[in-house]
N, C-alpha and C positions, 0 to 999 in steps of 0.2 A: 518657421519650425512647428513639428508636430507636438502638440499639446498632450503629455502624459498624465493620466491621474489615477486615485487609487479608490475613491469612492465618489458617488455622483455629489454629495457634499463640498467633495474638494472641487469638482469640477463646475459647480455652480456658483460657489462663491468663495475662492480660494482663501480669502482673507478672514472671513468669519469661521472657515472651518480651521484654520491653524489657532485663531483665539479660543476656540471649544476644544481643541487638543490640549491647548495650554491650562484651560481652566479644568479640563479632567485630570490632567497630570497633579494640579495642585490639590484638587480634591481628595485625590488618591493619597498624597503625602500627606494631606492635612487628617485624612481617617487613620492614618497609622501612628500620627503623633497623639491623637486623641484617644487611639485605642492603648497606646503606651501610657497615655497619664491616666487613665482609669477613670476620672472623673471629669476633668476642664484641660483646656489646651495651656491654661495658666498654671496649673500643677505642673504639666510637664517641664514647662520652661524653667520653673524653680529649679528644678534639679536638672535640669539642660547640661549645666556645665559638668556636673558629676557625671551623667550618664552616658556623655562621650568620653570622659576618661576612662568609663568602665568598660565601654565596648572596645576600646584599643586594648586594655589589659586582657578582656575575656578573647577577642579575635586573636592577639597574638601570644597568650601564653597558655590559656585554658583549652585544654583537648579531652574529649571523652577517652576513657582509660579501655581499651580493648587488650582483652587476656587473650594470648596465644597459648595452643598446647601442642608442642612438638610431638611427632611419629614417635611411638615406642618402638614398631617394627616400620620402616618406610618400603611402601609398594615399589616393587622393580620399576613400574613405568611412571612414577612420580617423583619428578624434581623439583623442590618447593622453590616459589619464584620462575619457573620455565613452564610455558605453555606447552599443553598436546593439542593436537588437532586430529578429528575423527570426522570422515566422510559420511554423511546422513543423507536424508530425505523428508524434506517439509511435504507435507499435504493436508491443507484443512480448508474447509470453505470452498472446495473445488479449485484450490489454486494449488499448483505442484512448484516445486524448486528444489534443486539440488544444492545441499549446502555443505560447509565445513564449520564443525562445531570448536570454538575455541574454549579450552576447559584449561582452568587455574586450579591445583592443589585438590584436583577433584571435583570440581564445580564448573559447570557449564555458565559462560558469561557473555558470549557473543557468538553471534552467527555471521558466516561469508557465504559467498557464491564460491560455488566448486566450478572452475574453469574448465574442466574436463567435460561438462555434461553439454551436448549439443541443443538441448532445450532451454536451458535457463541461462547456459555462458555465462557463469560468474555473477549474474545481475541476482539481484533480490529485490523486495519491495518493504514497504514499511511495515506491512502485515508479518512479513517472513523475519525480518528484524526483531520486531517486538515480541514473538513466540517464545523466546528464551524466558522471558518475563513470566507468561502463562505457567511456566514450570514452578515458578515459586508464589503461585497464587494462594492465600489461605482460602479461597473457596472449595480446594479441591479435597475431594473425600478421603477421609484417613484410614477407614474399615468400610467392608461392606455393610448394606443394613438391610433390615427388614421392617417394612412400614416406619422408617424414618428413626428406626433404634439399631445400635450398632450390633452387630452378629458375626458369626466367622466363616470361613470360608466351606467349613466341614458342613455347618447347618445350611449354608445356599447349596450345595453340592447335593447333599442328602434329599431336600425339599424339592428341586427343581428336576433332578433326574427323574425322580418318581413321577412329578406331575407331567412331565415331558412324555413319559412312558404312558401314563394313563392317557392323555389326549391324544396320544398315537395310536393307542388300542383303541380307543372311542370314535377314531376318524375323525377328529376334529382339529381344524387346521389352526398353524400357528404360523404367524408372519414373522420373519426375521426382517426388520425394516433398518437399511443402512442407508448411509451417505454412500456416494459412488465409491465403489472397491477399485483400486488402479493397482492391488496389489496381486500377481498371479498365484503366488502361494498362498493367500489369504481366500481366495476363490476357489483355489481346491480343498481347503479346510471346509469351506462352506459346503462343496459338494459333499464330503465325506460327511459332515454334521446333517445333511439330508438324507443321505444312503441312510444311516442310522434311525434317522426320523423322517420318514417319507411326506408326513401331514405338514411340515416346514416349507414354508414358499419364501424365497427370497425377494425381497422388493427394495431397489437401489430407490432414495428420494433426495431429489436437491431442492433446497430454499429457492433459488433461483436457477429456475433449469434452462435447459437449451432443447426442449422438447420441438420446438419449431423447426430447426435445423434437424434434428434426428428424423423426425417423421418426413421432412421434405427430401432429404437424402435417400429416403426408403423408397420413395416414389421415384425419383430422379435416377439412382444407382443401383436400386435393390438391397440396400441394406443400410441400415439405422447408424449412422454414424459423423463425427464432427470431423472434416477436412483439416489438412495440414495448411495453414495461411502461411505463404512466404513474402512478408511485409518486404525483405531486402531486396528481391527482385522485382518490386513495382516501380515504375516509373511513374503512374499515377495510382494514389489512393483514393477510395472513394466509401467513406463510411457513412451508414443511415443509421442512427442510435446506436452505435457500437462503440462504447469508451473501451478502445481498445487499449490505449494507453494508460488506463485507471484501473479497471475491474473485470473487462471481456475476457472470457475462455483463459488465455494464455498470456496476461498482460507482459510478464517479464520478458518474455520469449518476443513478444511483438515490439517493444519498447527498442528490444536490441537491432532487430530488423530494420525498424521505421527509421530510427537516428542514424543508421548507418547511411541510410540513403539522403539524409540531410546535412551530413558532414562534407563541407566542402573548404578546403585547405589552399590549393594550389588550382590554378588554371586548369582548366580542362576536366575538374570533377564536375560531376553529374549532380541534380539534387532533384527527388521526386517532387511532383506536386500533389497536394492533399486538398481534397473537399470533404466536407463535413456537413451533413444534413441532420439537425438534432433539436431537441426541446429547449433542454437547459443547458447553462455553459458547462462542459464538462473538461476534464483536463486534456481530453483527446481533440475537442472543440478548440480550446483556447489555442492549441498549437496549429490549426489548420490553415492552409494560404488563403483558403475561401470557406466561407461558413454561410451556412442557409439556416436561421432559425425558422422551423416548421414545428405546425402541430404534428401529435403521433398519428392521427387519423388520416394525415395527408402522405405519410410516407409510402404507402402502398399504390396512391395514384401516382406519384412522382416517378416510382420504380416503373410502374406500368408504361406511362410516357415515354421514359429514357429507353425502354426495350423496345417499344414499336419506332421511335425515333432511330434507334441504331439499325433496326431491322431495314427501315426506308431508305438509310444511307448506303447501307450493303445491298441494295437492290432485291432485296426478298419480301419486299413487301410494299403496297402502292395506295393502302388505305391511310387517310389522315389519322397522325398519331393523337390520344386524347390531350386534352390541355391539361398544362402543370402548373400546379399554384406557385412555381418559381420558374426564372427562367434558366432551362438547362442546356441550351444550346451550344456553350462553350464547354462544357462539361461533355457531351457528346462528340465534339469535335476532338478532344483531348483524348479520350478513351478510343477512338477510330485511330487517331495516329499513334496510338501505345499499345495495339492489338499484342495479346500475348505477353505484355508487360504492364498490365494492368490489372487491380484488385478491387473488389466491389465487395463489401460486407455489409450484414445487417444485423443488429440486436434485438429486433423484434423474435419473441415467441411465437410468431403468427404463421402457420404452415403455408399458407399462400405467398405470403410475402416472401417467406425461405426459397418458394419454388420460382418465383420470378427473379431474386437475385441468383440463383443456379441458372437460369436460363440467359443471363446478360452475362454471365461469366463463361458459358459455353459458348455464346456468340462472339465474344472477344477473344476465344482461342485462350483463356488464362487457365483452363485445366491442363496440368502436367506440368506448368511452369509455376505460376504464383499461387496456383490451388491445386494440391495434392490430395489425391483418394487414395495414392499407393500407401501413402502414412495417415493415420488416424490417430485424433486427440481423444484420451479415454476419460477425461477428467468429468465431465459431464454424462450419466447414463440414464438419469431418471427419466421417466415417462409420466406427463401429468396425469393422464387419463387412468393408468392402471392405481395411483396413488387414490382417485377419487373412487375407482370400485373397491379399493381396501376400506374405505370410510364405510361406504354400502354395506361391506359385509360385516364390519364391528357391528354397526346398527343392528343389523337381523341375526346377530350372533354366530354368521357362519364363521367368524374366526373368534377362537377362543382365547390364544395367546398372542403376546406381542413381546417380542424382543429389540429393545430400540438401541441402536449403536451408531454414534457419530450422528444423531438426529434431532430435531428439538422441534417438532413440526406443532404442539402445542403452543408454541409462540410465532412461529413462522409460516404458518398456512393460514389461510384466510377462515377456517372452520376452526380454528384453535380451542376456541373455548369447548367447543361441541368435542372436539378429540379428547380434551383432558378427561370428561366424564365418560368417556367411551372405553379409554386406557385404562381409568380406574375400575372400571366396571367388569373388564376382562377377567378371564377366570385366572389367566397367569399374565402378568405384565413385569418385564426386568429392563431395566437402564445399564446401558455399560458405561455410561458417562463418567469421566474422571472428575468433573465438577458439578456443582450446584446448576440446574437450570429448569425451564418450566414442566417439560416433559418428565424429566425424572422425579420431580413432585410428585407425579400423577401415578407413576409405578409401585409396585408392591416391593419390588426388590432393587436394590442397587449393587451392581459388581463392579466397582470402580476398574476402570483400566488405567494403565501408566501413561505419562506424558509422552509424544514421541521421542524425546530426548532421553527417555528411559526405556526406550523399547528397543526389540528388532523388527525388520519389517524388511519388505521389498516394495518394488513400484515398477510399473510400465506406464508412464505418462501418454507416450505415445507408441503407437505399434512398433514393435521391434528394438525399442529404446528402455534400458533397464536401469534400475538403481537401486542401491541397498541402503537400509538405515540401521543403524546399531546404537546401543546404550552408552550414553556418554556419562552415565551417573548410576550410582546405586539407586535403586528405587527409594525415593523418599517415604512413603507410605505403605499400608497394606493393600496392594493394588494387585492385576494379574491381567495379562494380556488377554484381550478376547478371544483370540485363536486357542491359547490354551485352554481358555474355560470351555469353547465349544468342543475342541478335541475329548477333555475331561467328560462333558456331559455326553459326548458320542462313544466313550467306554474305554479311551487309553486312561491308563492307572496313573501315568506320571508324564505327561505332555509335556515336551521341551519344544518351544516353538523356535528356537536358534536352531536346533538340529534339524527341525522341518525344513525351515528358510534353505541351511546349508546343503540337503539332501536331494530339496526340490532343484537348486541352482545346479548342483553337481549331476544330476539325473536329465532334467530338463534343458537348462541352458548351456550346458558344456558343451553338448553336440551342436550348437548354432556357431561355434566357432573353430578355426584350425590353429590358432597357435600354440596351445598349449596340449600337452598330452596326461598330463596329472591333474587331476581334478582339485586335489588340494593345492597346487599353485593355482590354477585358475581361481579358485574362490579366494585365495589370500590377496592377489593381484586385484582382483573385485570391489574386495572389501576395502582395500587401501585407496583406490581409485574413488571408490563410490559407486562407478558407474560402469556398464556393459552395454556396448553398441555395437553387434555385430553388422557385417554389411549384410545388406537385404537385398534382394532382387526386385525390382520397381517394376510397377506394371498397374497402368491407369484401369479405372473401372468403366463402362461404356455408360454414356449420358441418354437418358430417355425424356420425352417430354411429356410423361405421363401426368397427370393432374394440372398441367400449366395453363390449358385453356379454362379450367374451370377457376384457377386462381387469378387469371387476366379479367375474367368477367365479374370476379366477386367484387362489391363495392363498400368504399368504407365512407360513412357519414360523419361528420363534425357536429357534435350534439354539444353547444355551450362550451363552458368551461372544461378543458381537460387536463389533469392531473398526473405526472408522469411519477414513476415510482421507480428510483434508482439506488444501486450498490455504493456507499461512501468509499473513497480511496482508506479511508482510517479503518471503519469497522465493518465493511463488506457486509456480509448476511447476519451480524449482530453476534456471531458465535464468542469473539473474543470482547464481548462488551464490559468484562471486568479487568480489562487492560487499561492501566491509567495513561501509559504512554500513547495510545491509541485514541482514547479520550481526547486527551488534550491536543493532539496533531491539529494543527488549524486546517481545515479543508482548503485543497489546493488553489480553489477559486475564490469563495466567498471569505476565505480565512477566518471563519468561526470554528470552535473547538465547544466539547460539552454538550453540545444539544444539535438537535436536527432542526430544520426550519422549512418555512414555505417561503421558497424563492419565487417572486412575483415580476411580472414585466414593468419595466420602468415608467412607460406611460400611464399605465393604470393605476400604478400606485400613486403619481402626481394628480390624476384625474380624481382620484378619491380621498386625497388628503394622508394617504398613509406613509410613515415614515420606518425605518427599519427599528426594530422592536415593538411595531404595533400588533396586535392580534387578530387574524382573520378566524372563520370557523370554514372547515370544509367538509360538509356533509355531519354539521355537527360537532366535529371534534376541532378543539382550539389548537393553533399552531401560530407561533411568532414569526413576524414578517421578515425578510430580508429582500429588498429590492435589489434584484441580479441584472446589471446589465447583459444584454444579449438573450434574455428569457422571451420566448416566443410570445407574441401577445394571443390572448386567451388562454393562456396554458399558466401551470404551475408546476415545480419540480420538488418534491420531499424524498428525503434519503430514507431507505430501509435501515434495519438492524441496529434502531434505537427504542426505547420506551421497553428494557426487559424488565421483568418482575422479579424475577429468581435467578441473579446472576451472580450476587457479590456485594462488597460493601462499595467498590467503586462504581458498579454499573446499575446498581437496582435503582429505578426510576428516572434515568437521565433520558430526556427524550419523550418522544411520543412512539408507539407501535403503529407503523402504517401498512403491516402485512394484512391485516382486516380489509384493507382497501383492495385486496387484489381479487380478480375474477377467476373464474373458469369458463373458456369460451371455446368451442369446438374440441375438447378434448386436451386445452393447453391452458396453463395459467397468463393472464393478462396482466401486465405490468403498467397498465395505465388506466384511469378512470374518465370515462365520457359522460358529460352532461352533470358534472359535480355542482352541487350548490355550495356557493361562495357567499359567504358575509362579512362585512367587516363588524370589529367591535370597538367600542371604548378602551379596552383595554390594553395593556403593555407588558412585555416580558423580557426580561434583562438576557442579552446575549454576550458570550465572549469572544468579540472581535479584535484579533490582531494585527490585523494589515495596516492601521492607522497609529502605532505605536512610535514609529520611528519616520521624522518627516526629511526629507533631502532638500527642503524648501525650493523647490522648483529648478532645481539645478540639472543641467544634461547629463544625468548619468545613464540613460537607456539611449543607445544608438544602434540603429537598423537601419537596413539597405535591401533591395530586390535583387534577386539573383541575376537578371537580366542587364543590370546596371553593375554588380559586382565582376560580372564576367570582362564588362568594359575597363572598368578601374577598380582592382583591388582594395582601394582605400576608400572606395566609396560608402558614405555614412560615417566615416571615421576622420571626418576633415578637420574635426576641433582638435585631434592629437595634432596635427601639424601648427595648428596656431599655439598652442601650448608648449610645443617643443621650441618655439621661437623665441617665449620668453622664461626660457628654463633656468632662473637665477634664483640663488637660496642664500642666507645666511650662514647657514648648517654646513660644516667641511662635508666634503664629497666621502661617501659612506665606502669604505672597503672591506673586502672579506677574501682573505687568503685560502681559508679553507673552503667549506661550503656556505652556498648562499640558497638557502630553500624557497621555493616558490612555487605557486598554484596558478593553474588557469581554468578557465570556465569558458566553454565553448557555447555561447546563448543559442546556436541553432540546432545543437545536441539537445539541451536541457529541455525537459519536457514540465519541469516542474512538479514532479511527483511526489517529494518530501521523503525519498528514502533517506535521503541524506540525513534528514534531522534526526529521525530515528536512531541510525546507525551510529550517529556521533553521541545521541544520547546515551546509547547503551554502551559505548567505549569509554566515555568519560563522565558516568555518573552524573549525568544532569537530573536535575529532581524535577519531581513534578509538584504544581502548586496549587491545583484547583482552579476553577471556575472562579470565583471569587476575585484571586491575584492576577489572573489573566485579565479580568475588566480592568484591574487595577493597574495595567500595563507593564506587568512584572513577569511576562513568560521569559523562561530561564535558557531556551534553546540558544545553543552558540551558533548554529548556523540558520538564518531563516531564509525562506523565499520569498522575496517582494514581488507582487503581482501589479502590473500596471494596465491600467486600459488607456487606448487612443481612439479618437475619431467618433462614429457614431455612437451613443450609449444603446440604442436600440440593437446594434449588432455591432461590437467594437472588437477591435484589434487586441490582443493579450500579448503582453509581456512576462517571463518568468524570469527573475534574477535571484540566483543566491549570492547571500552575503553574510561572510564570515569575517573574523578580524582578520584586517589588511596587510599584517606585519610589516607596517610602514617602518622603513629605514630611516626616514626623518619622523618619528611617530610623536604626536602633539601630545597623547597620554604619559609619556615617559618625564616630560619635563616638568609636568605639573605635581607629581606626587611628592608631598613631603618625607614620605618613608621609604623611596626609593623601593616599593613594591613592584614596581613593573620597570625592569631593566630591559637591556637588548642585548642578546648574544652575539658572540662573535660569528653565529651563523645565519645572521638574520631574522631571528625570532625575537617577537614582542613577547616577553614572558611575565609570568606571574608568580611573586613568591608569597604564598598565602598567608604563610605566618607572621610576614611583616606589614599586612596590609590592615591599616585600622580603619577602612569604610570611609574616608572623608567624601568619596565620590567626585572627587576631582578630575580623574581620569574619565569619568564616566562622562562628566559635562563636555571635556575638551575633546572627546571622539567625533569626529565630522561623521562617521558611518554609525554611530551607535550601534555599536556590537557588544559592547561590556554589559554584563548581567552582575546585578547587586542582589545579595541574599538578605532581604529584609527581615526574613525569619529563619530560625533553626528548622529546616524541612525532615530532617532524621531525627525519629523518635520522639515525636511531637503529635499529640492524638487531634491537634487542629490541623493537620495535613495527613490525614489516614488514609495514605496511599501505600505503595510497596516498601517505602524504608521505614516504616512505621513497626514492621514486625522484623524478628529474627529470620524468619523464612524468606521476606521480601527482600531483605538486606543480601541475601546471599548472591544475587546478581551482581552485586557492586565489583568493579574491577580493582583489584588490589594495587595496578600499578598507578592509579589516580587517584590523588588525595580528595575525599569527601569535604567539601568547602563547609564551613560553619556561619553562622548568622554575623553581618556586618562584614563580609568578605566580597571583592569585586571578581568576578570570572570570566573568562572567555576561551575561545578558540585558540588551542596551543600547536595546532596543526599536527595533533597528536605527536606531542614530543615523546612520549614512551616508546612509541613505535618507531621514530628517528634514532633513539639510543639504543634499542634492541637492535635494530638491524645493522648500526654503526659497530656494535660491539662484537656480533656476529662475525663480521668482515674481518675485524681486528683481531681477532681469535684464528680466522682461517687466515691470513696473510694475504688479505688482497683488498681491492677497493669497494667500494660501495657500488653496485652496479645501476644504471639508469631503470628506474620502475620498481626498483626493489623495494622502496620504503613507499608505502599507500597510507595515508590516513584513513581512517573509517569511512570518511565520505567517499574517499576516490574509490578503494577498494569495493565499496558494494552498488555503486553508481549503476543502474541497469542501461542507461543511455550512454556510458563512455564520456560523459560531458566534462568529465575534471580530470585534470593532470598535474601530477604532483613530480617536483625533481630537484636538481641542483642547477640554480641559474650560472654557476661557474663553471659548468661542462659545456662548451658550446656545441656538443654533438647530442646534450640531452633533449628530448621529447620537449621538456616545458621551455627550453631555450628556443627551438624551433617555433612553439607557439608564441613567445614574446617578441620573437622578432617578425612573425607574420603580421602583414599589413593591416588584419583587421584589428589585431591585439591595442586595447584602449585599457585605462585606469580609471578608478572612480576619482571623480573629483582632481583631475589633472591639474587644475589650477591651483591648487593648494600646495602643490609639489610636496606633500608627503611621502611619495616614491613608494607606495605600496609594493607589496612581493605578491599580491594577487592580482592577475591580468585576465580582461575580459575579451572575448572574441564577439566581434560586433554581429548581433541576429542577422540572419540572412531570410529572408522569406521567398517564396517563388509563385507571386502572383502574375498574372499574364498581365503583359506590358499594356 
């Protein structure tokens, strides 16, 4: 039987590992008792009898008093207690998603995906889910600022319009430095602004750019663009350093397509095969069927060898292909057997590497099928060489003014410290940021823009695919949309960006459709749906081999240690560094939160006596060590997005800023370091590691098989289920549900472990942030966790992701032991929690074999010791009023979003109909970008959930305990070559 392990300590010595976990748990509990005692444990024990009783009284009786003020005049569109949903668009950090915003009593509280969008297709990411919390960030600016002091918009407009006019008259350049702008109406505003001030140059800038792809396609196709990758059409997917399931380009869209190709439910279903070449273990690599750990310097060599090997196989070349550092013969065979149905992508920012990728896709006939040039992705527009020119012009005073919008180069550019002084020394420097950041601190003027949930906007994330954004709440502070500011400075007296967007759509986009004859109906329909996607004539661009010869001959040399800099799934480029939900989200692979770290190879760590939390230096910078199975030999991986100095109370000083390690070569930023100086130290640094909190005691909860075996026997990998069914004997009476019986299924072949569900659940159910110290004390509060297991060779293991939430057992072990009946079982199969009954004995926690129940050790709301979003009136505006905010001493857990169940049941009852299958969706199910979760009524034999439970891949965790969980798992299927 395959051995599965969560950490190297567990693999090497399971017994000692378990003892250490128990010791750490005891130490954590002892720390709480000592802290409560104030002076000693003895003093605590003296008062133990009283304090337990007091906790019971406080937990069950005393509640904070919340004052409610009724409407004097109720807004027409607001019905107290009933949510409104508004279609909008999310675009931040080069990530786009069409969304629906849930608004309760005028407050946006939850983000959902818009299923009408063909780009994001109802999916979201953890970052999209957490974006609602950014609206209620205390670090947001409340008014315009002049050199750090509050001022008025009148003063801002008066000074800056005069200054712009002066600079324009003196013919001194002003640069409008923005993030990539995907809004067509905003682009028109910028053009209008430039017409008024011809000295203004518009310069898009991306913290993590796609210059390599843009410039390569300019050579290959005559246009700088990012193609439309169609993962759902690919039978063979090959990734080179591209974390396309995590952070690369359009990850939510790619997850949808990729996971659709992994879904096998019935005989005859096909499954794609995924090869991944990468340095550190990423979300994408952890899901690959075949993974190759490589140095970044080897990537181009392997691609060159693959290209020549494919040419030889097709009879187009007779010379011997160059040697590859890894065996790619099987890959070449697979690609040739699936010409036109394969896809090769690279995350490299090197133009030569991307030119070879283009040549391989062209050779395989992928253009027009899995790679479309007729549709382009618009989310990355920055060209690195242009920004380097900008820096030179700032130095020589050619640029006299800088207007910064949606960018933070002082933090995320390798020359950030130099840029800080240059921007501060410019004649005019303006920031349009809505919150504190490093670049804003260097600017003379701050003209705060509203949050995207307070704004009008539109977007064209892909050519010919449009969406709208609309305000879902009145502006919380004295902010103004940048578009209106630019129009004001361009001479319009009372600019109204809403009217501007509406006019643009009525004049420019209306003519692209032939459904509506009235522009008002067209506008209202588009606003309601949130998207407009007219039919577009397809036409592929012509491929050229321009630059390919030079690219193939360019050499890549390995020089000692190579350090890869990557975007983390939680913080990405770091723009949301003050978001506590994202800071506390465990990394999907390492399971570490609240810090970045140096992921080092297993063998090197053993040879040098390093352990997790040891400290090494990389070019003199200290970083804590995490020994990462799967890390390529001679390499280290470190996440970007950390080390913010000016972010807010949550993000300041968390982790280490690695952007200074980025270099610029051949006009493009290089996100890996060659020849790094790596030294060990005797220091240690504490990390918040959460994967080892909950032990399954080595029991067989992980089940998997290979696609070829599953085709022969659909029960392959699930043989234990049949063994357990033979001994299906219980002292419990058989449960009977006459109405509904709610259940959930998890398709482990589709689940990629992205952790979107954890943040979605946190937003929906008011799950509290507890901070690094308490995470280390094994008290992370997430109601759904993603367990990550390794198997086989630690140097390059296979990875298994398994979402675990409350299993809602029909024979629930937690229910029998509660002395106050705080955890009853409903007549619809839900394991419930009556919070006002719970007295915190934790008997249920101890008796739960799945370790999914959470205990509130402290009061996390209105507590200065936990100074996160729930410690301010502004931050608490995100709380869902349909869900109780739990107090200290209370146990909590997944409820299958019972509030959503009741809402849909009530709506169906009022309408005089039955609840439809799929109508009820818990937060995790609704937002899952991989469609890996299914929820429904097990008493309905035709429901999707019933069909999943009847599937021969379905099994339950710890079936031998006969707890009868209402959560089923479909055995993971890999597609390795037999």
